[in-house]
N, C-alpha and C positions, 0 to 999 in steps of 0.2 A: 461147327463144334467138333473138336477132335475126339474120335472114338477111343475107348479104352484099349482096343487091340492096337490101334496106331500108336498110342502113347507107349504101350509096352514095347513095340518094335523100336521106337525111338530110343527108349532107355537101354534096350539091349545093344543097339548100335553104339550108343555112347559108352557103355561098359566095355564093349569089345575094343573100341578105339582107345580107351584108356589103358586096357591091358596090353595092347600092341605097343603103345608108347612106353609103358613100363618095361616090357620085354626088350625093346630096342635100347633103352637107357642102360639096362643091366648088361646086355651084350656089349654095348659100347664101353662100359666100365671095365668089363673083363678083358676086352681087347686092349684097352689102354694099359691095364696092369701087365698084360703079357708083353707089350712092346716097350714099356718103361724100363730103362737100364737099372739093374740091381748091382749091389756091391758084391764083387767076387774077390775074396782074399787070396790073391796069388802070392806064393812065396817070393820074397825079394831076392834079387841076385846077390850071391855071396862070393866076394873076391878072396876073403880070408876065413879060415876055419874059426868058428866061435871059440874053440879051445885056445886059439892064439890071439883072440881079440880082447882088449881091455874092456871091463864091464863098467861103463860110465852111467848106467841107470837111464839110458837114453829113452826107453819106452815110457818113462814116467815124467818126462819133461812137459809133454802136452797130452791132452785127452781128445777123444773123438768129439766130445761136446765143445771143447775150445776151438777145434778145427771148424766145425759147422757154425759156431758162433762168431767166427772171424768176419772181417769185411768180405762181402761177396760169397760168404759161405752158403748162401741159398742157391748158388750154382750147382752145389753138390746134391745129387739125388740119393746117393748111397755111399757108405764108408765101412771098411772092414777094420777090425782091431789090429793094432800094430804088431808086426813081426820083426824080430831082431835078426841082424846079419852083420858080418864083418866086411868092411870095405877098405880099399886103398884111398886115403885122403888126398886132397889137393897138394899138401906139402910133403907127401911121401910117407907119412906115418900111417898107422892103422886106426880107422875110425869105427866106433861102435855105432851102428845104424839101426833105426827103427822105421819100417816101411808100412804105409797104409794104402790099401787099394781104394780108389775113388771112382764113382760113376757120375756122369753128368747127363744132361738131356742130349748131348751130342756124341758121347762116347762111353763105352764100358771100360776102356783101357787107359786109365789115368792113375797116377800115383803121387803120393806125397811122402818124402822121406826126411828124417832128421838124422844128421851125422854129427857126432861129437868126437873131437880128436885134439891132441895137444897142440898148443901154440908153441912153435919152435923158435929158439933164440938164433940169432945170426952167428954162424960158426965160420971162422976163416974168411970173413967177408961175404959168405953166401947167405942170402936172406930168402928163405922159401915162403915167407908170409906176404911178400909184396904182391898186391893184386895187379893185374894187367890194366891197360888203358881202356879195355872194353867194360870193366867194372865201374859202376857209379856209386859214389858215397851217398848214403841215404841221409838227407838233411835232418838234423835234430834227433837222430836215432839214439836210443838208449836200451841196450848197450850199442856201442858203435857198430854200424853195419854197412855192408856193401851189397850191391845188386847187379845181376847180369842176366842176359838172355842168350841162350845157345840153341842151335839147331843141329841135331845129330840123327842120321838115319831116319828121316821123316818124323822125328819127334822134337817138339819144341820144349825147351827146358828153361825154367826160371829158377834162379838161385839167389838166396839171401844168406849172406855169411855174417853172423853176429859174433862178437868177441867179448864174452863175459869172463873177465879174469884170465886165468891161464889156459883156457880152452877155446877152440873154435867150435861154433855150432852152425852147421850148414843146413838150411831148409831148402828142399829141392822139389819143385812141382813139375811133373812130366805129363804131356798130353800129345795125342796124335796131331801132327801138324795140320792136317786138313779138317780136323774135327775138334778144335780147341775151344772150350767154353770161356777160358780166361785169355784176354789179350794182355799186352804188357802192363798198362796202367792198373787193370783190375788184379793181375797176378801180384804186382808189387804191393798193393793195398792188402791183399789176402795174406801174403807172407809176413808183411810187417805186423798185421793184426795178430797172427799166430805167435810171432816172436814176443809181442807185447803181453800175451797171456801165458807165455812159457814160464815154467818154474825152474830156473837155472840152479837153484839151491840144491836140487837133488843130485847134481853132478858129483858133488863131493860128499863123503869120501869115496874113493874108487879102488878097485882092485886092478892093478896094472901088471902086465906080464912082460 
């Protein structure tokens, strides 16, 4: 028969063991929190002064909720609010850009930007809107869209160019080449999903300079 003293010792050991397990779990949770990437809203690169940039209401086309709710949006562990910048567009015009800082399990240094700029007409036989052979037309896209992958200075860049009406809308995902959470198929799904949720109606009317 087990004595009362032995039973008490056994209960104390059990309590101590439980406390140790709880403390280890708490320390593990704190450690995981400390190493999990957080969203850091870095100011986007500005090629053109905002005073010289047309206001196309770009930061209202998508929301952080629609970004996280897109296909493969669960790859994103943190996101900053959009920051506006002026950019040189692919066709040489000035784009109104909105940039979002993203974090993933693989990297703190990722970004998503949306650029809105005019669709330019062909002048004297020069067509600045024709995409190169590296761009792929996205099947059954609405609005009509093209997709491309670029690598620049150890950064992998996925671009989706949509054409709603008289404007180009360029969605651009940037990731460190060696720490990319999105590969090409998942990046395409992600950007197409964002474009599908975008509110292009806010682009008009605009103040152009």
